[in-house]
C-alpha positions as CSV (number, residue, x, y, z in Angstrom):
1,X,122.1,78.3,91.6
2,X,122.7,79.9,95.0
3,X,124.0,83.4,95.1
4,X,127.3,83.4,97.1
5,X,126.8,87.1,97.9
6,X,123.8,86.4,100.1
7,X,124.0,84.9,103.6
8,X,121.8,81.9,104.4
9,X,118.5,82.8,106.0
10,X,118.2,81.9,109.7
11,X,114.4,81.7,110.1
12,X,114.6,81.5,113.9
13,X,116.2,85.0,113.9
14,X,113.0,86.6,112.6
15,X,111.0,86.9,115.9
16,X,108.6,89.7,115.1
17,X,105.6,89.3,112.6
18,X,103.7,92.2,111.3
19,X,100.0,91.8,110.5
20,X,98.0,94.5,108.6
21,X,94.8,93.6,110.5
22,X,92.3,94.3,107.7
23,X,89.6,92.8,109.9
24,X,89.7,96.0,112.0
25,X,88.2,97.8,109.0
26,X,85.8,95.0,108.0
27,X,87.9,94.4,104.9
28,X,88.3,90.7,105.4
29,X,86.6,87.7,107.0
30,X,89.6,85.4,106.8
31,X,92.4,85.5,109.4
32,X,95.2,88.0,108.4
33,X,98.5,86.3,107.6
34,X,101.8,88.0,108.6
35,X,102.9,90.3,105.8
36,X,106.5,90.7,107.0
37,X,109.0,89.1,109.5
38,X,111.7,91.1,111.3
39,X,114.6,90.4,113.5
40,X,114.0,93.5,115.6
41,X,110.8,94.7,117.2
42,X,111.6,98.4,116.4
43,X,111.9,97.7,112.7
44,X,108.6,95.7,112.7
45,X,106.8,98.6,114.4
46,X,108.3,101.2,112.1
47,X,107.3,99.2,109.0
48,X,103.8,98.6,110.3
49,X,103.3,102.2,111.2
50,X,104.4,103.3,107.7
51,X,102.1,100.8,105.9
52,X,99.0,100.6,108.2
53,X,99.2,103.4,110.8
54,X,95.9,102.7,112.5
55,X,95.5,98.9,112.2
56,X,98.7,97.0,112.2
57,X,99.8,94.6,115.0
58,X,103.2,93.2,115.8
59,X,103.4,89.7,117.2
60,X,106.3,88.2,119.1
61,X,106.6,84.7,117.6
62,X,108.8,83.5,120.4
63,X,106.4,84.3,123.2
64,X,104.0,81.6,124.4
65,X,101.0,83.6,123.2
66,X,102.5,84.7,119.8
67,X,103.7,81.2,118.9
68,X,100.2,79.9,118.7
69,X,99.1,82.5,116.1
């Protein structure tokens, strides 16, 4: 049953994807999936910096380059 207190999610609003980039430390051989999506770039960069200060990357999903990832 849907919760009427929660607004519907508009996926197109979440433009910024954060990747932990474990490949940079040779911790994985598989492509890194996005671990979080954000509406604002600043929030994505803040989150990535807190979680993985030296390895994270933020990808713009609406740019021609980011959309292919």
